[in-house]
C-alpha positions, 0 to 999 in steps of 0.5 A, spaced: 289 876 261 286 873 255 288 873 249 283 874 243 284 873 235 281 879 230 281 879 223 283 885 218 277 886 213 281 891 209 288 886 209 285 880 211 290 879 216 289 875 223 292 877 229 291 876 237 291 881 242 292 880 250 286 885 253 282 885 259 275 881 258 272 888 259 275 891 253 274 884 248 269 888 243 273 895 244 276 896 237 283 894 235 287 896 230 290 890 225 299 891 226 298 894 218 295 900 222 288 898 219 282 900 223 276 896 220 277 889 224 272 884 226 273 879 233 273 872 231 270 867 235 274 862 238 273 855 240 275 853 247 277 846 249 273 843 255 276 837 258 278 830 256 284 830 252 285 829 244 287 822 245 281 820 249 278 814 247 271 812 247 270 806 251 270 799 248 263 796 246 260 790 249 261 783 247 254 781 244 250 775 247 248 773 254 245 778 259 241 783 256 241 790 257 234 793 255 231 795 248 228 790 243 235 787 240 238 787 247 233 785 251 230 779 247 223 781 245 226 779 238 225 772 236 
């Protein structure tokens, strides 16, 4: 079951609830009993990993790949 994060506008606490997706927008009471809450947007990781590195840049010189500085149009 998905977990959703909410913030209480009265006391400022943030809390999570596990509930069906169909109920994600339903009102949620904060643990302190307040009913003025708002659902927060969550960030979602999509593929990859935090330790993934970008490929190393190609060494310059020899064999161009197009473009002005890589294709030999500069004199």
